Each structure stands twice: as structure tokens, then as C-alpha cells.
N, C-alpha and C positions, 0 to 999 in steps of 0.2 A: 503495500500499500504505499501510496506518497507519503513523504515525512516519515517512513520508517514504522507507521502503526500497522497491526494487522487488524483484518476485518473481515468479516462473513455477514452473510444475508441471516437474520434471525429467522427462526422457524415461522413458517405462515400457519394462522388459524385452520386453512385448506390449503391443499396442492395447488401450486401456480398455474393459471392457464396459460401464462405466457412466462417462458424463463430463458432469459439470456445469460449465457456463462462464458466468461473468458474472452469477450469480444474485442476485438483489435480492428481498427479502421483508420485509414489516411488519405488525403488529397495531395497529389504532386510532391511527395516526399514528406509532408507533413502528417504527423502521427495524432490524430485528434482521439481516438480511444485506444487504450491500451489494457487488456485485461479486465473490462468493466462487465458489471453482473447487474442484472435488473430481474425481478421476479413480481409477477402481478397477479394475485389472486381475486376470486369474486369479491366482490363489494370492497375491495380496495379503494382508498382515497389518497392517491400520491399526488405531489408536486415534483416537478424535475426541475431544478434551478443550476444556475452556473453562469459563467461570464458570456458574453458575446462571443461567440467562435470556439467554445469550449467542446461542442458536441451533442448537445442537447437534441436538436432537431433530427441529427444522424442517428442517434439511440433510437430516437423516437421511430423512424422510417425502418430501422432494423428490426424493432419491435413489432412493426405493423407487416413484416414481409416483404417491404418494397425494396429493400436495398440488402445485397448480399455483402457480409462483412470478409475483411480480409482473412480473420482468423477468428476461430470461436463457435459456439453453438447455439441454434435457437430453437427452443421446442415451444410448441402450441398445442395447447389439448385439441384432439380432432375433433371434439363436437363444440367446441368455443367459436363464438362469432366476434370479430373484431372489427371495428370502424375507426379510420383514420382521417383526422381534420387537418389538412396540408394548410401552410401558411397562405398560400396563393393558391385556392382550389382550381382545376381546369373543367370548365362546363362545356366546352365546345363540341362535344360528340352529342349534345342534348339541345333540342330547339328551344325548350322553354325552360324555365325554372323549375315548374311543376313536374315535367318529364324527368329534370335531372334528379328531384328530390324521390320519385315513384321508383326511378331506376336502382336506387340504392335500399329500397325495402327487404329485397329478397321473398323467400316464400313465407307465408303467415303474416307478412307485414301489413299493417291497417292503414288505407289510403285516408281514412276520416282523421287518424292522428297526424298523419302527414299535413293535409290540408290545414288542421288546426295550428300547427307548428309554424307553417309558412305565415299565416295570418297574425300570429303572435309575434312574428319576427318582421311583420309590415310588409309582405308581399303576397301577391295575389296567386301565383303559380302561372300567369300569363304572359310574364315578362320574357322577352326574347334572350337568350343567354350571351348573343352578339353584342347587345346593347346594355348589359349589366356592368354597374360602376363596382368598384372594389368592393363597397360595403355592402351593396346588394348581393354580390357574388358571395361573401362570407355568410350573409343571412342564409341564403339557400343551401350552402354547404353545412352550416349547422343543423338545418332542419333535415337533411340527409342523413346525417350521421346519427342524429337524436332518434328520429321517425324509426329506424330498424331496431331500437332498444336493444343494442349488442351486450354480450357479456363483459367485454371490454371497450372502453371509449378512450382513445388516443387523440387530445387535443393540443395543437401547437398554435400558440397565441389565439384563444377563441375570442378574446375580446377586442382585437384589432378592427378599426374602421366602426365600431358600435358606439353610440351614444349611450348617457347615463340610465335613462330607462331600459334600454335594450341590455345592457350589462348586468343589472340589478335585475330584470326577468332571467336572464340566462343563469345567473348565480342561484337562483330559487330552484329553476326548472332541473338544472343539475344535481341539486341537492336532494330532489324527489326520485330521481333515477334509481335503478338498482344496478345498474351497471358499476363495474370496477372502471377506476378513472385514473389516468395519468394525465396530467394538465402541465404544460409550460406556458408561464404567463409572466409579464413584467408587473402585474397589478397585484400590489402587496394585498389590497382589502379582499380580492376575489379568492387568492389563494389562501388565504387565511381562513376566509369563510368555508372552503370546500375541501381541505386536506387535512387527514389525519397522520400522515407519514410523510417525510421529506427526503428526496434522492439529490445530492448534491454530485453534478459532474466536474470534478477537479481534477486537472493533469493527467486527464486520459482515464480516470476511474470512476467510480461511484460510491458515494459514502451514503449509509442511509441512518436516518434518525427517526426512530418510532414517535415522533411528535408532528403535529403540524407547522406549517410556514411561521406561524406567530413565534415560534421558540427558534427559528433556524438561524438568525444572524447571530444571537449570543452564542449558540453551539459552535457555529463556523468560527466565529472570533477565538472561542477557547482553543480549538483545534489549531487554528494559525499560531497564536500566542505560546502554545507548547511546542510547536514546530521550532519557533524562534529560539524557544529555550534552549532545545536539542542541538540547533546549530551554533549558538554560543558556547554551548559545553564541550562541542565538537571542536570548534576553533580553539578553545581554551587549552583542550587536550595535545591538539596539534603544536601549540606554542609551547607546552610543556616538553613534549618529546623532542622538538627542534633544540631547546635549550639544553637538554640532557645530552644530546648528540654532540653539542659544540663544547660544553662545559662539564659534562659528567667524566667520575674517575674511570679510567680504562679497566675494562673487566674481560673476561674471556671471549674469543673472538666470535663463538657459536652465540653468547647472549647478544653481542653486538649485532649481529648479523639477523638475529631474530627480533631484536628492537627497531631495528632499520626496515625491516620488512612489515611490522605494525605500522610504522609510521607512514610508509607508501600507502597501506590500505586505508589509514585515516585520510590521508591526502586525497586519494581516488574516492573515497566515499564522499568527500567535501566537494569535490570537483563535479560529481555525478547528482550531488542533490538537487531534487527539481523543486525550486520555491515556488510559492504562488505568484501568479500574473502580476504584473505590476498595476498600479492604480492612476486613473485618468487624473491629470493635474488641471483643475479648471481655475481660470483666472478671468475676470471681467475687466475689461479696459474701460476706466472712468473718464468722462468729459469733467468739465468743472462742474461745479456743484450748480443746481438749479435753484431758483427762488422757491420759497416756501410752498407756494401753489404752483401746482404742474398743470392741471386742467380742472376748467371750471366750465360745466355745462348747464345752461340757462332754458329750461322748457323745449328741449330740443324734441323734434318729431320727424320721422320718416317714415313714407308709405309708398307702395307701389299698388295700382288698380285698386284704390280705395282701403286696401288691407293695411293696417299699421305695424312697422316693423319696431318701431320706437315711437312711443307716444308720453309727451309731456314729461321727460325725463330731467330731473335738475340733481346735480351732484358735485362735489368738490372731491379732488383727489390731491392730496396733499404730499410734499416731499418726503420719501420713506415708506409710503403706503406699499401694501401688497394685496391688490384687488384680484379676486377670481371671478372669472365671468363663466357662468354654467346655463344650460337648457339644452333642450333637446333638439336634434338636428333639425334645421329648417326654421329656428327661432329666430336666427338673424344676429348669432355672436360677431361673426366676423365683421357682418355691417357695422354693428354697434362700434367696435374696435376702430373703424375706420372714421366714422363720424366723431369719436372721442379724441382721435390723433390728426384730425384735418384732413385727412385723405379723401373724404366725401363730405359735401356742404350738406347739412340739415335742410328740409323743407321748410321748417320753421323752429324759432329758438335761436341760439347762438352758443358757440364754443369758444373759450379763450384759453389758449395755451400760455403757460407761464414763461417768463424771461430765462434766456439760457437753457432750455430744454432739448436735449441733443437725444434723438430717437434711434434705437436698435431694434430690430425685429428678426424674429424666428418664424417664418410661415409654416402651416401645417403640412401643405402640398410637398416641401421640400424641392420645389421645381425652379427656384430663383438662379440655378446655376447650370450652366451649359453642359449637357451630359457628356459632351465629347470633350470636355476638359479634364485634363489629369487631376489628381488631388492637389498636385503641386501649383497647378495653375488657378484652381478653384480657391486656395487659400491667399494667393497674391494677385487675384484678377488679372492674370497672365502678364504680371509686370516684375519678371525676374525672380530672385531668390530671397529676399526680404519682406517679411510681414512685420508691421508697426503693431506692438502689442504694449499697452498701457504707455504709451508715447515713447516706447523705446524700440529701435529696430532688432529685430530676431531674424535670424537665419530660419526658413520655413522648415527644416529637416528638424530642428530641435523643438520648434512648435508643434509639429506633426507628432513628435515622440509623445508629447503631453498628453495627446489624448490616444494613446496606443497604437499608433501607427508608425510600421517598421519603416526604414529608409527605401527598402525594395517596392514599397507600395505608393511612393510618392508620384511614379510615372503611371500609375493605374487610373484607367478611364472612370469617371464617376458613375458610368452607367453599369459597371460591372460590381459595384461595391456593395455589400450585403446591405439589409435595411438598417441594421444596427450601425454599421460604418457609415452609411450616409447620414444618420442621426449625429452621430459624434462630428462627423465633417461639419455639418450645418450649425452646430452649436460652437464649434471652434471659430466659425467665421463670423457669426453674431457676437460672441464675446470680444472678438478682438476689434469690434467697432467702437469707437469713443463714445460713451452713451451714459446719460443719467436716467434714461427712462428705457426699461427694456420691456418688448410686447412679446411675447411666448405664444405662439399658437400651437397647442398640442406638444409642447417639448419632450414628454415623456414617451412619445411613440419608439419602439424597437430600442429602446435604451435597455442594458442590462440593470441590475438591482444595485450593484456596486456604483456605476456611473450616476445613477438616480440619487444614491445618497450623498454623492459629491456635488451633484447640482443643487440638492437641497441645502447642502452647507454652504455653498456658494451664495444662493440667493439670501439665506439668512444674513450672512455677512455683507451682502452688498450694500452700499450706503445711498444708492439712487432709489428710484421708484419702478414698481413691477405690475404688469397688467397681464395675466395668465388666462388663457383658455385651456382647460383640460377636462377631461373624462375619468381621470385618475383620483378618487376620493381621498385614498391615502395621502397623495402628494398635496391636494388642495388643503388638507387638514394640517400638514407640516409646514407650509410654506405661507398661506393666505392670512392677513389680518382681518379682511371683509370678502363676503361673498356677493357679487351683484347678480339675481335670480330672475331669470324669464318667467313671469306669472301668466304669460300669452295675451294676445291682443295688443302687442307693444307695450306691455306694462313690464318694468323693471324694478325690484325692489332690492335695496342693500342690507344685508345682514351682518352683524358684528361676528368675527371669528371665522374658524374654517368652515368646511362641509359639514361636519357633524353638529356643529354649533348652529347652522342654518337650519339644520332638520330639527334640532331641538326648538329652535323658535317658531319655525313654520309649521311643523308637524309632520312633513313628509318631504320626501327627496324630489328630483326632478321628475314632473309629470310627462307622460307618454303624449306626443300630439295627437288629436283625434286621425284615425286613418282615413285616407282617401277612397279607400274600397273596403266595403264590408262583404264577408261571404256568410252564406247560409251555413249552418252548422252540416258537417258531413259532406260537403261540396267536393268535387273531386279535383284536384290541382289542375290548372289548365283549363277548367269549363269557364265559360262565359258568366260573366256577372252582370247581366243587364241593368239592376237597380241604380249602379254608381259606375261612373267612368273610371278610367284606370288613370292614377297620377300621372303627368305628363313625364318622360323621360328626357335627358340630355341628348340631342344629336351630335354627330360628329362637327355639324355648323355651329351649333351653339357653344362646343367645347373652343373650337377655333376662334370664334367672336370674342367669347371670354378671356382668351390669352391674349388676342391683339388690342381689345379696346383700351387698356391703360395707356400703351405708347399712342394710340390715336389720340386719347384726351390730354395727354400732354402735349401733343404737337399742337392740336386746337387752342389749348390753353396760351401757348406761346404766341400763336398768331393774334389771339384776341389781346394779349399784353402788348405787341407792337401796334396793333390798330388803337387802343387806348391812349398809348403814349404819343401817337401821330394826331389824334384827335385834340389832345391836351396842347398842342402846340399852340403858343400865343398867335392870335389873330390871325387863324386859319379860317375860320367861318366868314370873316370879311374880306378877307384876301382872295380865296380861292373857293367858293361857295361848291361848285361842281365837285371838286374833290372832296370836301368835307362830307356831301351828301353821299357819294359813293363810298366812303369809308365808313360813315356811320351805317349805312344799309348793309354793308358787308359785315360789319360788327354785329348788328341785330342777327344777320343769318347764322354766324358763327356761335352766338349765345344759345339761339335756339337749337342749333345741331348739337352743342356739348350739354344741354338739358337733356335731350333725347339719348345721347351716348350715355350720360349718366342713369337715366332710368333704366336702359337696356342693361347695362353692366350690373344695376341693383338686382334686377329680375333674374338674371343669369347666375349672379351669385348666391342668391336666395335658393334657386335651383338646385345648383351644386351642391350647397351646404344641405338640403335636404334628401338630395338621392345618394351622396356619397359618404355620408358620415366623415 
């Protein structure tokens, strides 16, 4: 066992339905797993934790029988049924979401239960798999694996792309299942609620603790501290032996040879000792201190087609505040952030940004970097080898090392990075920007638990102001000083404290938005629902327009500013009336066009937020 400790699986209350023994597997010469074991029995509730890249997903695929290990044995009980949820499910072989779910039922499956699961997850079954967003595909995949009610359910990041109502529903639904569970997730609250034993993938092997995730971090820290004590003891012993060799009284030759051999063994043991993987070093670059007032919103409102997104909201955000914004998908969280930060003008009311406010953002979609850029180019904006952090120039290789990237990865294209690596890269970019106001939209997506710990510590010590959108309840509790909650129909109410404090004051968590489609009980997925039209889905044209509109609006804004400057020229009206009239007419047309652009962007952004999660 890593660190010199011996370990074996404890006896199960029943024979394991899946048993992995002495598993070894690697990619491109890198050994991820080496001697790993896993046993899953009926009714087990296991969480699988470890650093990004430690081999958790690989181990789960081997357990599911989808990946052949380089070495080791996999036993699965002949009569056991196993369902596996991948991080990125592939639905392309089925025309609709309903067909995909029914295709996983197997013999004796209940189509009515499948239809109900789809409805609970906000789908009708009629959705074309070719047009599903990432969040919709994840919901369909959850319905497929849960509807089959397997003996063993293997779930890789089941809460990805889900909003808070869906996460809390899933937590409750999995708790009622009789299936044995193995869950990989970065959501602490989710793991703590569901797990009764913890599997830690660490340096190629698997350690097991017969307690749930709530006790994991203390247990892990005890192990690492003991390993550190053992390493220090080994170092002291080596130093003592080296001292004896140099200064000890000459003894018989055989004794000298034996002791020299012992020293070589100790040195070899020290060289081959595998220590824990290093930690991410997170540092936020601070701009000069902002004024005491950072943002003041006075009776602001924004609506589309008569439906209010924000209605009559007044609030003040002071320097040092930690504001969490929560609500179901489609409630307008991203729109609200854009209103508060001045990126979008309100229909009514006003927003005042305080003096010396410098903004840095981390967007949820992680798409603000050219995917063809290498990691090095992304960090420097393709401007050489230096990145400025905290006002000081640093070589990009050293800064990347702080975020656990190796020098070999510097020329890796962004497009081939894992989700966790992209998350770390975007954090590194955001935290290097001089800012005293951080706006983080779902910063916890794809980050491992250790990096989440460090991010929380950074935000706790950050002297500036934070606005945070997150579906991670534990993260909201640990970081936020107040929660701005969507109450529906454009109403937002601020509650003191974290997410749990908000529930205590409000009496409930985030409410699910009313479904656009209702289905009669027992209806078959894929069947028509004439009573209500399907919710609109984003087309390719919609997505392209949403991506290109911000650049178009910036260009129009520049043209408007030029015309306003020209019209402000002293004496232009009396000196050249025709030129003045022409410029004024063009200005009115550009202002009308800009209003249309903003309304279109707002409509598409709300649609994206609702459909993609």
C-alpha cells in the first residue's frame, strides 16, 4: 500500500456483486492504477473520491466492464444487473430521449416508471437527441440508468449540469433506490447524504473507510500526517547511518558491509517513496482597493415579452461582501449578474458602480478562450512567456506549476484538456487579472475536492468583493455572507448567511420552475402530449447568434459613441444642418438596432440558461 501501510477490503455483509482485484491500468506510459481493488455488494452506498486524474473514472469504467485493465481480475455475479452513467453520455443511436431511456430498460422494465422519471427530470421524451443540450442529455441518461432499477448503479458526476432543484430531487430519489451505489462527485453535500463508506483513489491504489464522506477529510489528513512522520523518521535514520559511516569506530569488515547495505536500502526506500500529489497554489491578483460602495441597484427591472426577469430590485453591495446568487435554471441568474455589473442596461431603475472597481470574471461555459490555443497561449493571451500575477511578472511555466500543470502540458491544446484541467486553467486566468470584484459563475464545476478546499480558503482571505453563482450548497455555505434568492416572476430577496441559513429563514430551498410540459401518468415516453406545447429548444442558429451578438453590440456601441461625439461638435447644427440631420437619423437607427440586439441577446441567454443548466 502507498506509504508503507497494509490494507485489505473488510468482509462484506454479503458476497460482492462486483469485485476488482489487483487492477493496473495506464495511458501513454503513465500508470493511473496499480494494485487497486474494489468490492461492491447489494445495498452498498459508496463514494469514490480522489484528485482529478487519479483514475476514479477509469476504475468505474473497469467496474462497469467497459474497459479492460492492463492487469488484474474483474468478477461480476452472473445474475447481477449493472448500469453505468458516463460523464458525457452518447445518445446518438436513438432518435428521441424517450427511445434512449426505453432502450436501457431491459426485460421486465417498467415504461411508466421511465416516463415518470423523465417528467421528474424536466423532459417529455419527445426531445430529439440531436438537439439536446449537455444538461438535457445528462437528465435523459439519469432517467435511463435509474429506470432499469439495477442491482449496481455506477454514477460518474451525476450532478453535472443540474440545477439545485434537480440535485435535491436526485439526492432523494437515489436514497430511495435499493440498488448498490458507487458515486463520483465533487458535491460534498450530495456525497455526505448518500454514502455509507468511502473509497479513496490515491497513488494508484484504493483505500476504504467504513464511514460516509462526512468523515473522509479528517481520515485522509490523519493518513497523510502519519506518512509525513514516517518519512521524517526515515530521513533521520538515513542521516544517522551516514554519520556512522563517516565518523564511527572501524569495526569488522562484514559488519561494515552489512551496515552499508542497510543504508543503501534506506536510501532506495526514500527514493521510491510515493508521496501525495502536490496541492494547487491559488493566489488572487488584487487591484487597488475599491470604495466602500461597490454596487448600488435602485429599483431596477428587466423583462422580455412582458415576463419579468428582475422586478423592482434595490440593493447595495459593500466592499468585502460575499454574495451568492441562486435559483432554478431559467430564473435569470446570469442576466442579473450582467445588470449588476453594468454589462446590460436595465429597462427601469439604475445601477451605480462604485469608484475604482476592477472586475474579473469566470464564466460558467468556460468558452472565453480559443480552443486551438495551447495552455501556454491561453495563460499569456499569446503574448510570450510572461504572465503578470499580483503586479509582478512570472514565467508562465512557474505559474502553471502552481495549478498542477506539468511543463510538458504547456503546449497542450485547450480542446484536449479534461474538464477538471479546463476548470483549473480558467481559474488561473481569472485569478491573474487585477481585480477587487470577482464574479464567479459556477466556479466549482469539474474541480476536485482538494482544489475546492483551496479555492474556499482563497475566497475567505480575498480582501475584495465576490459575486458567486453556484449549485454547490456546501460551497455556498462555506463562502457566502448573504444569498440573493429567486422567488419567481422577477422577484429577488436577499437572505443573511449561507445556503443553509437561507433555508432556515425561508423555510425551503430552491423551488423547481413550473414545467412547460405536463404528461398524463403512465404515458409512454415519445408519445405526443397535445395538451401543452413542448418548450422551445435552442437551434444552431440561436447558439451562433448568442455567441456573435456581444461582439456586434460592442461594434454598434462604438459607432453610437462616435456619432454622439460628432453631434456634440459646437455649431454643427447651424453650420451644416444637412450633416447634422444625417448623423442624428443614423444615431436614432443605431440606437433602435442596439435595443433590438439587447432584447434578442436577453431572450437567447434566458433560453440557454433554461435548457442547458
